[in-house]
N, CA, C and O atoms as CSV, one atom per row, in Angstrom:
chain,resi,resn,atom,element,x,y,z
A,1,MET,N,N,-10.803,-43.063,-52.331
A,1,MET,CA,C,-11.387,-41.860,-51.668
A,1,MET,C,C,-12.470,-41.322,-52.060
A,1,MET,O,O,-12.455,-41.226,-53.287
A,2,MET,N,N,-13.747,-40.780,-51.437
A,2,MET,CA,C,-14.948,-40.926,-51.789
A,2,MET,C,C,-15.222,-39.281,-52.236
A,2,MET,O,O,-15.142,-38.352,-51.432
A,3,ALA,N,N,-15.518,-39.148,-53.508
A,3,ALA,CA,C,-16.018,-37.489,-54.126
A,3,ALA,C,C,-16.726,-37.160,-52.844
A,3,ALA,O,O,-17.267,-37.963,-52.084
A,4,GLU,N,N,-16.622,-35.595,-52.694
A,4,GLU,CA,C,-17.066,-35.018,-51.903
A,4,GLU,C,C,-18.660,-34.390,-52.782
A,4,GLU,O,O,-18.651,-34.259,-54.006
A,5,ALA,N,N,-19.461,-34.182,-52.250
A,5,ALA,CA,C,-20.840,-34.070,-52.646
A,5,ALA,C,C,-20.743,-32.409,-52.941
A,5,ALA,O,O,-20.109,-31.648,-52.210
A,6,ALA,N,N,-21.478,-31.990,-54.128
A,6,ALA,CA,C,-21.523,-30.847,-54.525
A,6,ALA,C,C,-22.456,-29.965,-53.283
A,6,ALA,O,O,-23.308,-30.513,-52.582
A,7,PRO,N,N,-22.118,-28.638,-53.206
A,7,PRO,CA,C,-22.962,-27.949,-52.154
A,7,PRO,C,C,-24.262,-27.761,-52.844
A,7,PRO,O,O,-25.072,-27.791,-51.918
A,8,GLU,N,N,-24.827,-27.609,-53.794
A,8,GLU,CA,C,-25.910,-27.435,-54.232
A,8,GLU,C,C,-26.819,-28.851,-53.848
A,8,GLU,O,O,-27.993,-28.726,-53.499
A,9,ALA,N,N,-26.151,-30.249,-53.947
A,9,ALA,CA,C,-26.807,-31.295,-53.963
A,9,ALA,C,C,-26.825,-31.318,-51.992
A,9,ALA,O,O,-27.796,-31.741,-51.363
A,10,GLU,N,N,-26.067,-30.995,-51.598
A,10,GLU,CA,C,-26.261,-31.033,-50.132
A,10,GLU,C,C,-27.261,-30.010,-49.428
A,10,GLU,O,O,-27.833,-30.318,-48.382
A,11,SER,N,N,-27.461,-28.657,-50.113
A,11,SER,CA,C,-28.459,-27.957,-50.073
A,11,SER,C,C,-30.040,-28.642,-50.151
A,11,SER,O,O,-30.928,-28.672,-49.298
A,12,ILE,N,N,-29.997,-29.095,-51.338
A,12,ILE,CA,C,-31.133,-29.915,-51.796
A,12,ILE,C,C,-31.481,-30.951,-51.204
A,12,ILE,O,O,-32.668,-31.244,-51.063
A,13,ASP,N,N,-30.536,-31.649,-50.777
A,13,ASP,CA,C,-30.593,-32.929,-49.584
A,13,ASP,C,C,-31.464,-32.360,-48.386
A,13,ASP,O,O,-32.489,-32.899,-47.968
A,14,ALA,N,N,-30.867,-31.116,-47.866
A,14,ALA,CA,C,-31.335,-30.391,-46.687
A,14,ALA,C,C,-32.770,-30.304,-46.805
A,14,ALA,O,O,-33.517,-30.647,-45.889
A,15,LEU,N,N,-33.210,-29.812,-48.010
A,15,LEU,CA,C,-34.503,-29.429,-48.251
A,15,LEU,C,C,-35.373,-30.612,-48.099
A,15,LEU,O,O,-36.434,-30.663,-47.475
A,16,LEU,N,N,-34.857,-31.435,-48.670
A,16,LEU,CA,C,-35.676,-33.015,-48.909
A,16,LEU,C,C,-36.060,-33.437,-47.172
A,16,LEU,O,O,-37.203,-33.653,-46.768
A,17,ASP,N,N,-35.108,-33.471,-46.526
A,17,ASP,CA,C,-34.725,-33.792,-45.214
A,17,ASP,C,C,-35.907,-33.069,-44.273
A,17,ASP,O,O,-36.572,-33.611,-43.390
A,18,ALA,N,N,-35.954,-31.976,-44.634
A,18,ALA,CA,C,-36.924,-30.775,-43.757
A,18,ALA,C,C,-38.119,-31.207,-44.232
A,18,ALA,O,O,-39.055,-31.212,-43.432
A,19,GLU,N,N,-38.360,-31.669,-45.649
A,19,GLU,CA,C,-39.817,-31.604,-46.059
A,19,GLU,C,C,-40.133,-33.082,-45.712
A,19,GLU,O,O,-41.322,-33.369,-45.846
A,20,ILE,N,N,-39.328,-34.065,-45.302
A,20,ILE,CA,C,-39.959,-35.296,-45.131
A,20,ILE,C,C,-39.884,-35.362,-43.388
A,20,ILE,O,O,-40.642,-36.267,-43.038
A,21,ALA,N,N,-39.340,-34.822,-42.390
A,21,ALA,CA,C,-39.317,-34.557,-41.012
A,21,ALA,C,C,-41.152,-33.650,-40.810
A,21,ALA,O,O,-41.911,-33.904,-39.875
A,22,GLY,N,N,-41.425,-32.759,-41.804
A,22,GLY,CA,C,-42.647,-32.158,-41.818
A,22,GLY,C,C,-43.805,-32.516,-42.263
A,22,GLY,O,O,-44.839,-31.859,-42.138
A,23,PHE,N,N,-43.652,-33.950,-42.995
A,23,PHE,CA,C,-44.589,-34.527,-43.659
A,23,PHE,C,C,-45.704,-35.472,-42.713
A,23,PHE,O,O,-45.326,-36.316,-41.900
A,24,ASP,N,N,-46.986,-35.184,-42.965
A,24,ASP,CA,C,-48.170,-35.532,-41.858
A,24,ASP,C,C,-48.126,-37.229,-42.555
A,24,ASP,O,O,-48.491,-37.610,-43.667
A,25,ASP,N,N,-47.626,-37.880,-41.591
A,25,ASP,CA,C,-47.885,-39.554,-41.862
A,25,ASP,C,C,-48.999,-40.000,-41.039
A,25,ASP,O,O,-49.372,-41.173,-41.034
A,26,GLY,N,N,-49.429,-39.265,-40.484
A,26,GLY,CA,C,-50.408,-39.481,-39.174
A,26,GLY,C,C,-51.576,-40.885,-40.283
A,26,GLY,O,O,-52.153,-41.878,-39.840
A,27,SER,N,N,-51.540,-40.529,-41.279
A,27,SER,CA,C,-53.039,-41.905,-42.273
A,27,SER,C,C,-52.059,-42.824,-42.841
A,27,SER,O,O,-50.833,-42.779,-42.942
A,28,ARG,N,N,-52.994,-43.715,-43.199
A,28,ARG,CA,C,-52.248,-44.846,-43.816
A,28,ARG,C,C,-51.746,-44.266,-45.233
A,28,ARG,O,O,-50.671,-44.696,-45.651
A,29,ALA,N,N,-52.392,-43.398,-45.936
A,29,ALA,CA,C,-52.390,-43.103,-47.181
A,29,ALA,C,C,-50.713,-41.918,-47.043
A,29,ALA,O,O,-49.825,-41.936,-47.895
A,30,GLY,N,N,-50.702,-41.271,-46.127
A,30,GLY,CA,C,-49.446,-40.326,-45.591
A,30,GLY,C,C,-48.222,-41.424,-45.503
A,30,GLY,O,O,-47.119,-41.341,-46.044
A,31,ARG,N,N,-48.680,-42.366,-44.753
A,31,ARG,CA,C,-47.114,-43.473,-44.280
A,31,ARG,C,C,-46.942,-44.174,-45.764
A,31,ARG,O,O,-45.766,-44.422,-46.028
A,32,MET,N,N,-47.747,-44.481,-46.620
A,32,MET,CA,C,-47.511,-44.845,-47.708
A,32,MET,C,C,-46.710,-44.081,-48.788
A,32,MET,O,O,-45.817,-44.507,-49.522
A,33,THR,N,N,-47.204,-42.957,-48.708
A,33,THR,CA,C,-46.777,-41.876,-49.440
A,33,THR,C,C,-45.332,-41.806,-49.163
A,33,THR,O,O,-44.508,-42.072,-50.039
A,34,LEU,N,N,-44.964,-41.416,-47.835
A,34,LEU,CA,C,-43.957,-41.321,-47.288
A,34,LEU,C,C,-42.778,-42.340,-47.524
A,34,LEU,O,O,-41.596,-42.063,-47.728
A,35,ALA,N,N,-43.426,-43.697,-47.443
A,35,ALA,CA,C,-42.249,-44.889,-47.846
A,35,ALA,C,C,-42.145,-44.864,-49.270
A,35,ALA,O,O,-41.075,-45.314,-49.679
A,36,ALA,N,N,-42.995,-44.445,-50.201
A,36,ALA,CA,C,-42.576,-44.512,-51.650
A,36,ALA,C,C,-41.465,-43.562,-51.852
A,36,ALA,O,O,-40.362,-43.829,-52.329
A,37,PHE,N,N,-41.851,-42.527,-51.470
A,37,PHE,CA,C,-40.876,-41.291,-51.816
A,37,PHE,C,C,-39.765,-41.712,-51.212
A,37,PHE,O,O,-38.822,-41.508,-51.976
A,38,ARG,N,N,-39.380,-42.252,-50.110
A,38,ARG,CA,C,-38.312,-42.487,-49.447
A,38,ARG,C,C,-37.399,-43.721,-50.389
A,38,ARG,O,O,-36.190,-43.881,-50.558
A,39,ALA,N,N,-38.501,-44.401,-50.840
A,39,ALA,CA,C,-37.750,-45.631,-51.568
A,39,ALA,C,C,-37.152,-44.914,-52.974
A,39,ALA,O,O,-36.118,-45.328,-53.497
A,40,ALA,N,N,-37.915,-43.811,-53.507
A,40,ALA,CA,C,-37.746,-43.451,-54.932
A,40,ALA,C,C,-36.605,-42.299,-54.672
A,40,ALA,O,O,-36.155,-41.751,-55.678
A,41,ARG,N,N,-36.201,-41.970,-53.629
A,41,ARG,CA,C,-35.230,-40.785,-53.381
A,41,ARG,C,C,-33.950,-41.089,-53.671
A,41,ARG,O,O,-33.605,-42.145,-53.140
A,42,HIS,N,N,-32.977,-40.473,-54.422
A,42,HIS,CA,C,-31.411,-40.718,-54.357
A,42,HIS,C,C,-30.921,-39.342,-54.296
A,42,HIS,O,O,-31.608,-38.326,-54.407
A,43,ARG,N,N,-29.745,-39.412,-54.122
A,43,ARG,CA,C,-28.775,-38.076,-54.276
A,43,ARG,C,C,-29.041,-37.404,-55.210
A,43,ARG,O,O,-29.252,-37.815,-56.351
A,44,PRO,N,N,-29.069,-35.922,-54.711
A,44,PRO,CA,C,-29.365,-35.333,-55.753
A,44,PRO,C,C,-28.293,-35.179,-57.301
A,44,PRO,O,O,-27.136,-34.808,-57.098
A,45,ARG,N,N,-28.642,-35.415,-58.505
A,45,ARG,CA,C,-27.942,-35.591,-59.775
A,45,ARG,C,C,-28.285,-34.588,-60.629
A,45,ARG,O,O,-29.491,-34.381,-60.762
A,46,LYS,N,N,-27.262,-33.693,-61.443
A,46,LYS,CA,C,-27.573,-32.784,-62.325
A,46,LYS,C,C,-27.910,-33.091,-63.278
A,46,LYS,O,O,-27.096,-33.848,-63.807
A,47,ILE,N,N,-28.849,-32.878,-63.917
A,47,ILE,CA,C,-29.434,-33.211,-65.279
A,47,ILE,C,C,-30.007,-31.980,-66.239
A,47,ILE,O,O,-30.100,-30.839,-65.787
A,48,THR,N,N,-30.311,-32.246,-67.336
A,48,THR,CA,C,-30.893,-31.200,-68.480
A,48,THR,C,C,-32.314,-31.486,-68.377
A,48,THR,O,O,-32.724,-32.637,-68.530
A,49,VAL,N,N,-33.057,-30.556,-68.138
A,49,VAL,CA,C,-34.832,-30.751,-68.169
A,49,VAL,C,C,-34.976,-29.986,-69.766
A,49,VAL,O,O,-34.352,-29.022,-70.209
A,50,ASN,N,N,-35.903,-30.714,-70.324
A,50,ASN,CA,C,-36.504,-29.981,-71.612
A,50,ASN,C,C,-37.868,-28.983,-70.871
A,50,ASN,O,O,-38.433,-29.439,-69.877
A,51,PHE,N,N,-38.191,-27.980,-71.302
A,51,PHE,CA,C,-39.314,-27.149,-71.145
A,51,PHE,C,C,-40.234,-26.867,-72.356
A,51,PHE,O,O,-39.849,-26.927,-73.523
A,52,SER,N,N,-41.401,-26.576,-71.990
A,52,SER,CA,C,-42.403,-25.730,-73.269
A,52,SER,C,C,-41.548,-25.018,-73.984
A,52,SER,O,O,-40.492,-24.674,-73.455
A,53,GLY,N,N,-41.791,-24.719,-75.103
A,53,GLY,CA,C,-40.972,-23.487,-75.942
A,53,GLY,C,C,-39.748,-23.725,-76.449
A,53,GLY,O,O,-39.094,-22.820,-76.966
A,54,GLY,N,N,-39.155,-25.404,-76.321
A,54,GLY,CA,C,-38.253,-25.929,-76.705
A,54,GLY,C,C,-36.689,-25.491,-76.041
A,54,GLY,O,O,-35.597,-25.480,-76.610
A,55,PHE,N,N,-37.040,-25.143,-74.629
A,55,PHE,CA,C,-35.810,-24.818,-74.091
A,55,PHE,C,C,-35.248,-25.547,-72.859
A,55,PHE,O,O,-36.058,-26.200,-72.201
A,56,THR,N,N,-33.958,-25.519,-72.464
A,56,THR,CA,C,-33.403,-26.499,-71.329
A,56,THR,C,C,-32.826,-26.002,-70.310
A,56,THR,O,O,-32.242,-24.945,-70.549
A,57,GLN,N,N,-32.786,-26.273,-69.535
A,57,GLN,CA,C,-32.300,-26.003,-68.128
A,57,GLN,C,C,-31.583,-27.033,-67.260
A,57,GLN,O,O,-31.953,-28.207,-67.254
A,58,LYS,N,N,-30.406,-26.530,-66.420
A,58,LYS,CA,C,-29.886,-27.629,-65.775
A,58,LYS,C,C,-30.564,-27.739,-64.591
A,58,LYS,O,O,-30.876,-26.742,-63.939
A,59,CYS,N,N,-30.858,-29.023,-64.202
A,59,CYS,CA,C,-31.746,-29.079,-62.716
A,59,CYS,C,C,-30.993,-30.011,-62.238
A,59,CYS,O,O,-29.942,-30.368,-62.770
A,60,TRP,N,N,-31.600,-30.620,-60.898
A,60,TRP,CA,C,-31.292,-31.606,-60.250
A,60,TRP,C,C,-32.579,-32.855,-60.137
A,60,TRP,O,O,-33.752,-32.691,-59.804
A,61,SER,N,N,-32.043,-33.814,-60.446
A,61,SER,CA,C,-32.846,-34.767,-60.063
A,61,SER,C,C,-32.843,-35.364,-58.698
A,61,SER,O,O,-31.787,-35.581,-58.104
A,62,VAL,N,N,-34.250,-35.685,-58.094
A,62,VAL,CA,C,-33.887,-36.288,-57.156
A,62,VAL,C,C,-34.678,-37.745,-56.723
A,62,VAL,O,O,-34.512,-38.510,-55.773
A,63,THR,N,N,-35.470,-37.749,-57.701
A,63,THR,CA,C,-35.664,-39.590,-57.612
A,63,THR,C,C,-35.600,-40.221,-58.780
A,63,THR,O,O,-35.601,-39.659,-59.875
A,64,ARG,N,N,-35.534,-41.569,-58.557
A,64,ARG,CA,C,-35.204,-42.326,-59.603
A,64,ARG,C,C,-36.832,-42.681,-60.339
A,64,ARG,O,O,-37.797,-42.847,-59.593
A,65,THR,N,N,-36.971,-42.765,-61.789
A,65,THR,CA,C,-37.917,-42.628,-62.576
A,65,THR,C,C,-38.829,-43.789,-62.037
A,65,THR,O,O,-38.241,-44.680,-61.424
A,66,ASP,N,N,-40.086,-43.885,-62.174
A,66,ASP,CA,C,-40.939,-45.393,-62.296
A,66,ASP,C,C,-41.232,-45.183,-63.359
A,66,ASP,O,O,-42.450,-45.016,-63.426
A,67,GLY,N,N,-40.602,-45.066,-64.572
A,67,GLY,CA,C,-40.636,-45.425,-65.538
A,67,GLY,C,C,-41.357,-44.526,-66.590
A,67,GLY,O,O,-41.293,-44.718,-67.804
A,68,CYS,N,N,-42.129,-43.408,-65.911
A,68,CYS,CA,C,-42.852,-42.640,-66.447
A,68,CYS,C,C,-42.656,-41.429,-66.051
A,68,CYS,O,O,-42.681,-40.564,-66.926
A,69,TYR,N,N,-42.413,-41.023,-64.663
A,69,TYR,CA,C,-41.890,-39.720,-64.004
A,69,TYR,C,C,-40.865,-39.970,-62.838
A,69,TYR,O,O,-40.539,-40.898,-62.098
A,70,SER,N,N,-40.448,-38.360,-63.112
A,70,SER,CA,C,-39.740,-38.382,-61.761
A,70,SER,C,C,-39.500,-36.981,-61.210
A,70,SER,O,O,-39.774,-36.120,-62.046
A,71,VAL,N,N,-39.029,-36.464,-59.940
A,71,VAL,CA,C,-39.498,-35.508,-59.490
A,71,VAL,C,C,-37.696,-34.646,-59.577
A,71,VAL,O,O,-36.622,-35.204,-59.351
A,72,ILE,N,N,-37.938,-33.096,-59.995
A,72,ILE,CA,C,-36.490,-32.629,-60.313
A,72,ILE,C,C,-36.647,-31.319,-59.202
A,72,ILE,O,O,-37.737,-31.083,-58.681
A,73,TYR,N,N,-35.592,-30.613,-58.948
A,73,TYR,CA,C,-35.653,-29.653,-58.330
A,73,TYR,C,C,-35.043,-28.314,-59.480
A,73,TYR,O,O,-34.105,-28.488,-60.257
A,74,LEU,N,N,-35.743,-27.151,-59.358
A,74,LEU,CA,C,-35.471,-26.430,-60.593
A,74,LEU,C,C,-34.918,-24.933,-59.521
A,74,LEU,O,O,-35.690,-24.100,-59.048
A,75,PRO,N,N,-33.358,-24.952,-59.356
A,75,PRO,CA,C,-32.590,-24.071,-59.105
A,75,PRO,C,C,-33.003,-22.910,-59.219
A,75,PRO,O,O,-32.978,-22.162,-58.242
A,76,SER,N,N,-33.461,-22.508,-60.394
A,76,SER,CA,C,-33.754,-20.940,-60.672
A,76,SER,C,C,-35.471,-20.682,-60.298
A,76,SER,O,O,-36.019,-19.581,-60.344
A,77,ALA,N,N,-35.973,-21.662,-60.017
A,77,ALA,CA,C,-37.204,-21.245,-59.246
A,77,ALA,C,C,-37.236,-21.480,-57.503
A,77,ALA,O,O,-37.887,-20.761,-56.744
A,78,GLY,N,N,-36.594,-22.360,-57.178
A,78,GLY,CA,C,-36.377,-22.704,-55.884
A,78,GLY,C,C,-37.498,-23.524,-55.388
A,78,GLY,O,O,-37.835,-23.413,-54.209
A,79,TYR,N,N,-38.265,-24.552,-56.392
A,79,TYR,CA,C,-39.012,-25.554,-55.875
A,79,TYR,C,C,-38.919,-26.719,-56.759
A,79,TYR,O,O,-38.053,-26.829,-57.627
A,80,PHE,N,N,-39.867,-27.620,-56.512
A,80,PHE,CA,C,-39.680,-28.973,-56.996
A,80,PHE,C,C,-40.528,-29.084,-58.471
A,80,PHE,O,O,-41.337,-28.221,-58.811
A,81,SER,N,N,-40.259,-30.106,-59.167
A,81,SER,CA,C,-41.257,-30.275,-60.261
A,81,SER,C,C,-41.356,-31.663,-60.811
A,81,SER,O,O,-40.346,-32.368,-60.798
A,82,LEU,N,N,-42.512,-32.129,-61.304
A,82,LEU,CA,C,-42.833,-33.380,-61.692
A,82,LEU,C,C,-42.451,-33.473,-63.216
A,82,LEU,O,O,-42.826,-32.576,-63.971
A,83,CYS,N,N,-41.768,-34.461,-63.652
A,83,CYS,CA,C,-41.231,-34.525,-65.225
A,83,CYS,C,C,-41.809,-35.539,-65.675
A,83,CYS,O,O,-42.038,-36.410,-64.836
A,84,VAL,N,N,-42.201,-35.780,-66.943
A,84,VAL,CA,C,-42.706,-36.869,-67.570
A,84,VAL,C,C,-40.843,-37.196,-68.376
A,84,VAL,O,O,-39.958,-36.413,-68.719
A,85,ASP,N,N,-40.938,-38.588,-68.395
A,85,ASP,CA,C,-40.136,-39.294,-69.319
A,85,ASP,C,C,-40.308,-39.005,-70.646
A,85,ASP,O,O,-41.410,-38.789,-71.151
A,86,SER,N,N,-39.200,-38.990,-71.269
A,86,SER,CA,C,-39.494,-38.752,-72.913
A,86,SER,C,C,-38.154,-38.981,-73.494
A,86,SER,O,O,-37.076,-38.762,-72.942
A,87,ASP,N,N,-38.408,-39.554,-74.941
A,87,ASP,CA,C,-37.176,-39.947,-75.800
A,87,ASP,C,C,-35.982,-38.707,-75.664
A,87,ASP,O,O,-34.771,-38.923,-75.718
A,88,PHE,N,N,-36.590,-37.427,-75.485
A,88,PHE,CA,C,-35.337,-36.657,-75.368
A,88,PHE,C,C,-35.012,-36.069,-73.630
A,88,PHE,O,O,-34.781,-34.879,-73.414
A,89,GLY,N,N,-35.034,-36.742,-72.909
A,89,GLY,CA,C,-35.146,-36.562,-71.464
A,89,GLY,C,C,-36.144,-35.969,-70.728
A,89,GLY,O,O,-37.043,-35.512,-71.433
A,90,PRO,N,N,-36.294,-35.812,-69.443
A,90,PRO,CA,C,-36.907,-35.586,-68.613
A,90,PRO,C,C,-37.676,-34.165,-69.059
A,90,PRO,O,O,-37.016,-33.152,-69.292
A,91,LEU,N,N,-39.045,-34.190,-69.147
A,91,LEU,CA,C,-39.827,-32.991,-69.606
A,91,LEU,C,C,-40.998,-32.392,-68.817
A,91,LEU,O,O,-42.052,-32.940,-68.495
A,92,ASP,N,N,-40.522,-30.991,-68.548
A,92,ASP,CA,C,-41.322,-30.488,-67.260
A,92,ASP,C,C,-42.616,-30.544,-67.414
A,92,ASP,O,O,-42.882,-30.372,-68.603
A,93,ILE,N,N,-43.690,-30.729,-66.676
A,93,ILE,CA,C,-45.310,-30.998,-67.195
A,93,ILE,C,C,-45.828,-29.912,-66.054
A,93,ILE,O,O,-47.044,-29.946,-65.864
A,94,GLY,N,N,-45.255,-29.180,-65.455
A,94,GLY,CA,C,-45.841,-27.869,-64.890
A,94,GLY,C,C,-46.565,-28.097,-63.477
A,94,GLY,O,O,-47.364,-27.303,-62.982
A,95,VAL,N,N,-46.153,-29.321,-62.902
A,95,VAL,CA,C,-46.633,-29.771,-61.405
A,95,VAL,C,C,-45.487,-29.224,-60.669
A,95,VAL,O,O,-44.379,-29.659,-60.983
A,96,HIS,N,N,-45.570,-28.331,-59.730
A,96,HIS,CA,C,-44.364,-27.638,-59.074
A,96,HIS,C,C,-44.958,-27.447,-57.728
A,96,HIS,O,O,-46.130,-27.258,-57.404
A,97,GLY,N,N,-43.787,-27.550,-56.964
A,97,GLY,CA,C,-44.182,-27.193,-55.216
A,97,GLY,C,C,-43.261,-28.153,-54.561
A,97,GLY,O,O,-42.122,-28.403,-54.956
A,98,PRO,N,N,-43.792,-28.623,-53.624
A,98,PRO,CA,C,-42.994,-29.517,-52.566
A,98,PRO,C,C,-42.670,-30.718,-53.108
A,98,PRO,O,O,-43.562,-31.262,-53.759
A,99,ALA,N,N,-41.571,-31.305,-53.004
A,99,ALA,CA,C,-40.931,-32.883,-53.460
A,99,ALA,C,C,-42.202,-33.810,-53.421
A,99,ALA,O,O,-42.599,-34.389,-54.432
A,100,ILE,N,N,-42.749,-33.907,-52.327
A,100,ILE,CA,C,-43.465,-35.230,-52.052
A,100,ILE,C,C,-44.830,-35.180,-52.608
A,100,ILE,O,O,-45.457,-36.158,-53.014
A,101,GLY,N,N,-45.359,-33.587,-52.587
A,101,GLY,CA,C,-46.542,-33.136,-53.316
A,101,GLY,C,C,-46.559,-33.752,-54.930
A,101,GLY,O,O,-47.428,-34.511,-55.360
A,102,CYS,N,N,-45.335,-33.212,-55.743
A,102,CYS,CA,C,-44.886,-33.523,-56.714
A,102,CYS,C,C,-45.095,-34.902,-57.163
A,102,CYS,O,O,-45.872,-35.217,-58.064
A,103,PHE,N,N,-44.158,-35.930,-56.303
A,103,PHE,CA,C,-44.250,-37.598,-56.324
A,103,PHE,C,C,-45.675,-38.040,-56.097
A,103,PHE,O,O,-46.145,-38.947,-56.783
A,104,ALA,N,N,-46.447,-37.379,-55.074
A,104,ALA,CA,C,-47.486,-38.220,-55.041
A,104,ALA,C,C,-48.807,-37.711,-55.717
A,104,ALA,O,O,-49.910,-38.099,-55.333
A,105,SER,N,N,-48.617,-36.731,-56.848
A,105,SER,CA,C,-49.559,-36.584,-57.385
A,105,SER,C,C,-49.952,-37.747,-58.489
A,105,SER,O,O,-51.111,-37.889,-58.879
A,106,VAL,N,N,-48.854,-38.560,-58.947
A,106,VAL,CA,C,-49.053,-39.719,-59.948
A,106,VAL,C,C,-48.885,-40.780,-59.154
A,106,VAL,O,O,-49.072,-41.793,-59.828
A,107,GLN,N,N,-48.597,-41.057,-57.946
A,107,GLN,CA,C,-48.535,-42.111,-57.060
A,107,GLN,C,C,-49.794,-42.829,-56.342
A,107,GLN,O,O,-49.610,-43.767,-55.565
């Protein structure tokens, strides 16, 4: 029997689906960005993210890492963030906003 998805994961997936549906893919760059985002996307997974000042927060990972960066959802803020991979786990680097925009800032 398959485990049910957490309600938070379902609502994050809905946010991502809406963002993808509204994304302007009319240019070659837009199509490439959207294709790369779709390829990196995974079901939201709860993770611990590190922030400046030494504090941590439970967030949701929404993309696989590319070896350096990943996109997470910050539930307390209601937006997405770009994180850099570190020896201590994902570290928020202050790039916030739409998931695809965060993702595209390093693609």
